[in-house]
C-alpha positions as CSV (number, residue, x, y, z in Angstrom):
1,X,-56.4,199.7,101.5
2,X,-55.6,201.9,98.5
3,X,-54.7,204.9,100.7
4,X,-52.6,202.5,102.9
5,X,-50.7,201.3,99.8
6,X,-50.2,204.9,98.8
7,X,-48.9,205.8,102.2
8,X,-46.2,203.2,101.8
9,X,-45.0,204.6,98.5
10,X,-45.8,208.3,98.2
11,X,-43.0,210.8,98.2
12,X,-42.7,213.1,101.3
13,X,-44.5,216.0,99.7
14,X,-47.6,214.0,99.0
15,X,-47.4,211.9,102.2
16,X,-48.1,215.1,104.2
17,X,-51.6,215.2,102.6
18,X,-52.5,211.9,104.4
19,X,-51.7,213.3,107.9
20,X,-55.4,213.7,108.6
21,X,-56.6,210.5,107.0
22,X,-59.6,209.0,108.8
23,X,-58.0,205.5,108.8
24,X,-55.7,204.8,111.7
25,X,-53.5,202.4,109.7
26,X,-52.9,205.0,107.1
27,X,-51.9,207.6,109.8
28,X,-49.6,204.9,111.4
29,X,-47.8,204.5,108.1
30,X,-47.6,208.2,107.6
31,X,-46.1,208.6,111.1
32,X,-43.5,205.9,110.3
33,X,-42.4,207.4,107.0
34,X,-42.9,211.2,107.3
35,X,-39.7,213.2,107.8
36,X,-39.3,213.7,111.6
37,X,-39.3,217.5,111.2
38,X,-42.9,217.2,109.7
39,X,-44.3,215.1,112.5
40,X,-45.6,218.0,114.5
41,X,-49.0,217.7,112.8
42,X,-49.4,214.3,114.4
43,X,-48.5,215.2,118.0
44,X,-52.2,215.4,118.9
45,X,-53.5,212.6,116.7
46,X,-56.6,210.8,118.2
47,X,-54.8,207.4,118.2
48,X,-52.3,206.7,121.0
49,X,-50.3,204.4,118.7
50,X,-49.8,207.1,116.1
51,X,-48.7,209.5,118.9
52,X,-46.4,206.8,120.3
53,X,-44.6,206.5,116.9
54,X,-44.4,210.3,116.8
55,X,-42.8,210.3,120.3
56,X,-40.1,207.9,119.1
57,X,-39.3,209.9,115.9
58,X,-40.0,213.5,116.8
59,X,-36.9,215.8,117.0
60,X,-35.8,215.8,120.7
61,X,-36.4,219.6,121.0
62,X,-40.1,219.1,120.4
63,X,-40.7,216.3,122.8
64,X,-41.7,218.6,125.6
65,X,-45.0,219.2,123.7
66,X,-45.8,215.5,124.3
67,X,-44.8,215.2,127.9
68,X,-48.4,215.6,129.1
69,X,-50.0,213.2,126.6
70,X,-53.1,211.5,127.9
71,X,-51.6,208.0,127.3
72,X,-48.9,206.7,129.7
73,X,-47.2,204.7,126.9
74,X,-46.7,207.8,124.9
75,X,-45.3,209.7,127.9
76,X,-43.0,206.7,128.5
77,X,-41.6,207.1,125.0
78,X,-41.1,210.8,125.6
79,X,-39.3,210.1,128.9
80,X,-36.9,207.7,127.2
81,X,-35.8,210.5,124.8
82,X,-36.4,213.9,126.5
83,X,-33.5,216.0,127.9
84,X,-32.8,216.2,131.6
85,X,-34.9,219.4,132.1
86,X,-37.9,217.5,130.6
87,X,-37.2,214.5,132.8
88,X,-37.3,216.7,135.8
89,X,-40.7,218.0,134.8
90,X,-41.9,214.4,134.3
91,X,-40.8,213.2,137.7
92,X,-44.3,213.8,139.1
93,X,-46.1,211.9,136.4
94,X,-49.2,210.1,137.7
95,X,-48.1,206.8,136.2
96,X,-45.4,204.9,138.1
97,X,-44.1,203.3,134.9
98,X,-43.3,206.7,133.6
99,X,-41.6,207.8,136.8
100,X,-39.5,204.6,136.7
101,X,-38.2,205.6,133.2
102,X,-37.5,209.1,134.6
103,X,-35.5,207.5,137.5
104,X,-33.5,205.4,135.0
105,X,-32.7,208.5,132.9
106,X,-31.8,211.0,135.5
107,X,-28.2,211.5,136.5
108,X,-27.4,210.1,140.0
109,X,-27.0,213.5,141.6
110,X,-30.7,214.2,140.9
111,X,-32.2,210.9,142.1
112,X,-32.9,212.3,145.5
113,X,-35.9,214.0,143.9
114,X,-37.5,210.5,143.5
115,X,-36.4,209.0,146.8
116,X,-39.9,209.3,148.4
117,X,-41.8,208.0,145.4
118,X,-44.9,205.9,146.4
119,X,-43.9,203.1,144.0
120,X,-41.2,200.7,145.3
121,X,-39.8,200.2,141.8
122,X,-38.9,203.9,141.5
123,X,-37.3,203.9,145.0
124,X,-35.4,200.7,144.1
125,X,-34.0,202.4,141.0
126,X,-33.0,205.4,143.2
127,X,-31.4,203.0,145.8
128,X,-29.6,201.0,143.0
129,X,-28.1,204.1,141.2
130,X,-27.6,206.7,143.9
131,X,-24.0,207.9,144.6
132,X,-25.2,209.7,147.7
133,X,-24.3,207.4,150.7
134,X,-26.6,209.4,153.0
135,X,-29.5,208.9,150.7
136,X,-28.6,205.2,150.4
137,X,-28.4,204.9,154.2
138,X,-31.9,206.5,154.5
139,X,-33.3,204.1,151.8
140,X,-31.8,201.2,153.7
141,X,-34.7,201.7,156.2
142,X,-37.4,201.6,153.4
143,X,-40.6,199.6,153.9
144,X,-39.8,197.4,150.9
145,X,-37.1,194.7,151.4
146,X,-35.8,195.0,147.8
147,X,-35.2,198.8,148.2
148,X,-33.5,198.1,151.6
149,X,-31.2,195.5,150.1
150,X,-30.2,197.7,147.1
151,X,-29.7,200.7,149.4
152,X,-27.6,198.7,151.9
153,X,-25.3,197.5,149.1
154,X,-25.0,201.0,147.8
155,X,-24.3,202.6,151.2
156,X,-21.7,200.0,152.0
157,X,-23.7,198.5,154.9
158,X,-24.6,195.4,152.9
159,X,-21.1,194.7,151.6
160,X,-18.8,192.0,153.0
161,X,-15.5,193.0,154.5
162,X,-12.5,192.6,152.3
163,X,-11.0,189.9,154.5
164,X,-13.3,186.9,155.2
165,X,-14.0,185.8,158.8
166,X,-12.0,182.6,158.2
167,X,-8.9,184.5,157.0
168,X,-9.1,187.0,159.9
169,X,-8.5,184.3,162.5
170,X,-5.0,183.5,161.2
């Protein structure tokens, strides 16, 4: 508890000395307070929560070093902040939740890369955001009804005509 209190009050120069502290709570406080440029020493911390904090605060240019973290929550934090090149590399992540974050972050012209994802939520995001009508038409035949509906709306097949049936009879 003394080291934890110190971690809350120490200046940056002395805070760096606590990076390797054996207590998880101390390292969490260090990760929260340490200057983002100094967080590199905590990228491979044994505790996932420390690494998660690091992924939220690390300068964007260094996030690629954490893209293959063992913990899906950490990789999700990375996917929320990494540049497009990094997102492209993460599109094949083993965890569907991470791939969903990737699909949410990619620009629409790249969503076709996730159109055949095994998880319906990822395909739904692709169908919902794509600007490619051919891709939307293809996804309108998906096995999942939510994906089909989103794709049909995007491709124009699921939209109503501008003039209602009642008005057309006049």
